[in-house]
N, C-alpha and C positions, 0 to 999 in steps of 0.2 A: 959189542958195540963198534969196535974198531973194524971188524970184518964187514959189517953192514955198510959203514960209511965208505970203506974202500970200494965195495962193490957198486955203490951208488955213483961214485966219482967215475968209475970205469964205464958205466952205462951212459953217463952224460958226455964222456969224451967220444964215444962211438957215434957216428952220424948215420942216419938212415940211408939206405942205398939210393933212394930216389932223389936225395939232396945233393948227390955227387954230380959235378958238372959233366955233361955229355961231351965226349970227344968227337971230332969230326968223323971218326971211323965207324962208331956205333950209333950215330944220330939217326940214320935211315932205319935201322933195325928197331930202335926204340919207338919211332913214330908208327911203324906198321903194327907193333904190338899194342900200342895205345888204341889205334883204330879198330883192331880186332876186339879189344875189351869193350869199347864203346858200342860196336855193332852187336856184340853178344848181349849187352845189357838192354839195348833197344828191342832185340828179338824176345828177350825174356819178359819185358814189360808188355809188349804187344800180345804175347801168349797169355799173360795174366789177365789183360783186359778182355780178351776174347772169352776166356774161361769164365770170367766174372759175369759178362753179359749173358752167356749161356745159362749160368745158374739162375740169374734173375729172371730170365724168360721162362725157365722150367718152374720156378717157384710161383710166378704169376699164373701159369696155366693150371698148376695144382690147386691154387687158391680159388680160381674160377670154377673148377670142377667141384670143389667142396662147398661152394657158395659162401665163402668167407667175406666177400666184398659187401654183399647185402647185409650180413650180420654186423659188420663193422659200422655201416651207416646207421643201423638201428641202435647200436651201443654208444653212439657219440653223445657226449654230455651236452645238455642244453646250456646256452649262454647264461651266466649268472645275472639275475635281475639287479638293477642299480639300487644301491642301498638308500634307504630313506634318510633324508636330512634330519639331523637332530633338531627336534623342536625345542624352543626355548621354554624353560619352566615357567608356568603361570604364577603370577604373584599371589602370595598367600594373604588373603584379606581377613583371616581369622585373628582374633586378638592374640598378641604375642606375650603379653604380660599375664602372669598367673598369680598375681598378688591377691591374697585373701581379702585385702581391704577394698579393692575395686572390683572384685569378681561379681558381687551382687548388685553393683550400681548399673543404672540404665545407661547404655552408650549414648553419646552425644551425636546428634545428626547436624553436622555443620552446614549441610545444604539448605536447612531451613533458615539460617541466619542471612540477613540481607547485607550485601556489601555496602561499605560506607559511601563509595562513589556513586553507586546506583541509587542509594537512598537520597543523596543530595540532589541528583538530577530529577528524581520524582518530585521532591519537595520544592523544586525550582529555587534552590539556594546555592549561591556561589561562595566558596570559602577561599579567602586570601590570607595567607599567613606570612608575615614579614617579621623575623626575629628582631627584638629590641636591641639597640646598640648601647654604647656608653653614654651617649647624649640623647635627650628627647628630640624627636623629629617634629619641628613646629614650623609652619609657614604663615606668612602675613598676607595682607591684601596686596602689597607690592609684588610678591611672588606670583600671585594670580594674574596681575596685570602684565607680567612678563611672559606669560604663556603664549605660544605661537598658534597659528591657524593656517588653513590652506583653502583655496577656492576650489581646487579640483582634487579628487582622490588619487592616491598613488597605488598602483597595482603591485602587490607584493610578490616576491620570488620570481621576478622576470628580469629586471635589470641586473646584469652581472652573472647571469645563469646561462648554462648551455641548453641545447635542445632537449636533453633528458631531465632537465630540472635540477642539475647539480651546479653548485656555486663554483665559479672559476677563480682559483687562487693563483696569483702571479706575483712572485717576489720582486720582479724587476719593473714591470709596467704598472702594477697595481698600486693603489693608495690605501694607507692604513686608516681604518675607521676608529675614531676616538671611543665609540660605544662598545663595539664588538671586538676591537683590536685585531681585525683580520685584514690582510693586505690583498684586496680583491680588485677586479675590474668593475666598471660601472661608474655612474655619476657620484661625485662626492662634493660636499659643500666646502666653502672657503670663507672664513670669517673676515669681515671688513674692519674689525676692531683690533684683534690680536695678530691676525695674519700668521698664525702658528699651526702646527700639526694638530693641536687640540681642537681646532675649528673644523676638522674634516670628519664628516658623518656620511655614511652611505645612505642611499635612499630608503631602504627598509628600516634601518635603525631610527632615522630621523622621523619617519612617519609613525612607527609603532611606539616609540618612546616619548615623542614630543608633539605628534599630530601635525607635522609640517611636511610640505612637498619640496623635495630637493631641487626640482626644476624652478619653482617659484623663488626659492632661496638664492639660487645662482643668478637669477635675473634681477634680484633686489640689491642695489648698491649699498644699502644701509643694513643689510642682514648681519646680525650678531649671533655668535654661537651660544649654545646653552651654558657652557662653562663660564663664559664672560657674563652671562645674565645671572649666574648663580643658581640655576635650576637644573643642573646636570644630575642625572640619576644613574650614571654608570657606577660600576662597583668600586672603581678607584676613587672617584670623587666622594662617594658616600662613605667609604671607610675613612677618608681624610676628615670628614665632618663628625666621625664617631657613630655613623649609622651602619646598619647591616645591609648587604646587597638584597635587592628585591627578587632576583631570579627572573625567569621567563613567565610573566604574569599578564602579557598583553591580551591573550585570548579571554582571560577571566575579566579584566577590566572592560573589555569591549562588550562582554555580555551584560555587564552592569550599566552600560550606556555611556561610558567615558570614551573620549576621543583617543586618549593615549595614556601611557603610564604616568607621565608627568601631570596630566590633568587629574588623574585619580589621586595621586599622592598629595598634591597641593590642596585640592578641594576637600578631600576627606580629613586631612590633618588640620586644616584650618577650621572646618565646620565643627569638628569635635571640641574646639576651644572657644567657640562663639557663645554668647549668652552671658548671663549674670554670674555663672559659676566657672568662668574661664580660668580665673586665678587659682581657685581651689583645685580644679582638674589638673592644671599644670603642676601644682605642688604635689599632688598625689602621684603623678607620673614620675616626678623626680625621686620621691621617696621609694616607690616600687623599684625603680631602676637601680638605686643604690643598695637596697636591701636584698633583692633577689638577683643572684648572679647566673642563674640557669636560663636556658633559652626556651623552656616549655611555657608558652604563653597561649591563652585562648585565641583562636583565630577570629578574624573579622568576618561576620556573616551579614550579608546584605542581600535583599531580594533583587532579582535581575530585572526590575522594572526600569525602564529608561527614564533618566531624569530630564525634566523639562528645562 
């Protein structure tokens, strides 16, 4: 090991002859030697290129004589055809269950069953379902006298909408509607009694929920908002009275011939309690409300004949 290490150190100490600095005496001689080596290499490469070109030319002539060019064209592989896209597996409509209990039963054809909505349209029946709240919803003759009216009809979904029919919401310039609680552009009412934000109703909500025109209400110096009249049917006011929200039922009440949701609620809840059995009916409603805490109640069904 010592001899190998010593030999390696001696090799490292020795410098190659080309790394020695050239003295001024032998500088011209070394340059001429370098030029000779370079020219010799250039001549060798030129000879190699000429010999290579000559071999290529001879090979091409030999291949033409043997007719290998035509054979190579015939033996060219055709382009592979594009692979077909994988088709999606078709759904299996065969019965998946193999239970012996249902294997011999006749399969049910659900297409023969008539949908509920379609059947109600054919029978000309409109169903309105409003869940019962903690308190019974009862109106008197005074409530009916407080219902509003309008001389001209209000065109829905125009005021406060853009050209594409989308409602314009503006948190800065818009006014909040007490009914839909949306801050939108367009005309809004202002109550002359409370002069509060609860008296602001947009034109669509005022017409659909109370049957009044916002333009006529703004020109009336004595106009009073529905909350001040005690006939507001927004979800917040109804919950405050122990009633459940009605939801969007304007299209249904209009088919029944009522001018607005307020007209439907006040007239139907009042007419149900009229007659000699009014007190008994009210007592039955109170007992049912206290006994049954679920919301599954039979819906109100009324023919869509316009009331006179």
